[in-house]
C-alpha angles and dihedrals in degrees: 000000000000116000120211114226138166139162091294104038119043141147119250117186088344096308127108115244131189104213101312097336124094109235089222089062092058091048091051092053105038103019129222148333095042136153114228124194134188113224092193091056091052091052093046092051092050091050092047091050096049091044092052092057098036092120092068096037096221129190108240123210116188109232097232094193087079092064120348102182104136092232090056093047089047090054090061095040089055089049089057102265129138120220132245113208132187104193144020087263093056090045090053091049092049092051092047089051090058102261114151115233090236087064097049127093117196111216131168135123095239117031116176124226088253091054093047090048091050090051091050092048091051091045097230116195094250147334121237109215129195105186140041091237092056091048087054091049092051090048092050095047092045089052091051090050094046092242140122113227125211109229133183121191119231107219128195109230093192093232122149108231092191095233137118110310092235092058098039111104107165106072122100091246093057120097093235128099133354133266121269091246092053091047091054090049093052094045096048102037097086093216100120108075095169096053130084108200109216111170156334123268135195137174119191098195135261137304094026111170105183135060096225098084091052093050093047093049096044091051088054091049091050091055090049091049092054092047090053092049090053087053091053098259112128115190125188106208146033117207113206097184119211133260099144110163124246132197119265097169129055110272094011108136126240120233108297110237095182095100110020100070093053093045091049092048091058090056101035107040094066089053093066095218134128113254121221128199129187110195119175116150092038090060100045116016100088092037092076144058133190106226114207137161133222113255098181142347126213142161130226102195106306093342116102121204131194109198110205133190094244120075147176087290087068099038119021101170099091093055095035099048103006081247121182119235118178113237123199139164116260088228115054113243132191131197133057122003128213136196112253136178105220104213138171134226097255116120095246132094086223091064099108139116099196140001127213090356117169110235138152114267109295128210140176113305095013106152116229129191115215101203134217095028099133089102133050094002115097091021088064094042126120144184094242110157083020088278119169118247114243125244123258121226127197117203127197118174109312094341131083134180137188109251093180124017125227113271118253128215092255090056088068090067103035094105097042120102 
């Protein structure tokens, strides 16, 4: 079979290592299932991203919804990143991780009054708003607090990003953003005395693999920016979001940054605005694995099953998007391969990680690495079936530490009264 490797996860003498630590060693100490992250990989990806766009000197805000463990957020804050948050909970996590309010942008399509008030109290850098009614709510709450809030409008450029419909956010039939005409109406009406409008935002979606959607959308935003200037509205930034595709299968390429930065520079530099980006998955996805072990194997007719101790409560993406995650033994094996469904213990037929996947013969206690789980894994986790959430481990060099312990049975009841 093909084995997926990168700078963080590689096979040495037939055994999978994360940086300089054998994965088996982590399993022996903390058990399975467990999420394992490479801190060095996170830092390398951030450096690669900022270097790629150096010509336009963007401000980068890590999209914490990809992985909001405070140790992960802190890794990017220490590297120089701001933080993009989508809820009061993510804002709280960012602050606890050491992010300064002036480096936090508060996004989200439906912020409550309590969340807006919390953002105002913490003096976040700006709110991204996606409806006229929310702009009015921010204005009202800012007035009540005696403050002026920075607000950027998220517009919908109606560009097809050619990705999965559940992670596409820039078409007119998506819930995200507002039309250009509505944005112009909000920005020119003069009704919001406690708001300082600062910019235009967009986000095309996730797992975008070509430059064309970005160029098409940015050209549209540039036209809108000039129209607003002619109307007397002078904005200071354009936020281009994130969504850059990563590899989930061996040999699958990452997003190619060889052309996009130069093409964007031609459009953006004459506009004299600050450019924002909010990468998430690109920074973390391939810096993590979900380590699980085989509990049992069985066959129903010709169908082989490997039942593992992780489940859909630990990784939702396969059932949610039919997403592919490469699965490979921690110890390299040669010989015959068999088709397995890799399934979990949850009482749902949708509890699977892979179907009809070719793998070496599996047996009880075989350790398997589910790859590319540094993003949208634990953040989507749950306690369905009253299952315990797995620990998270952060590795740097030859050292690793637990950045969240495994849940215990008593944790399941700690909020009940």
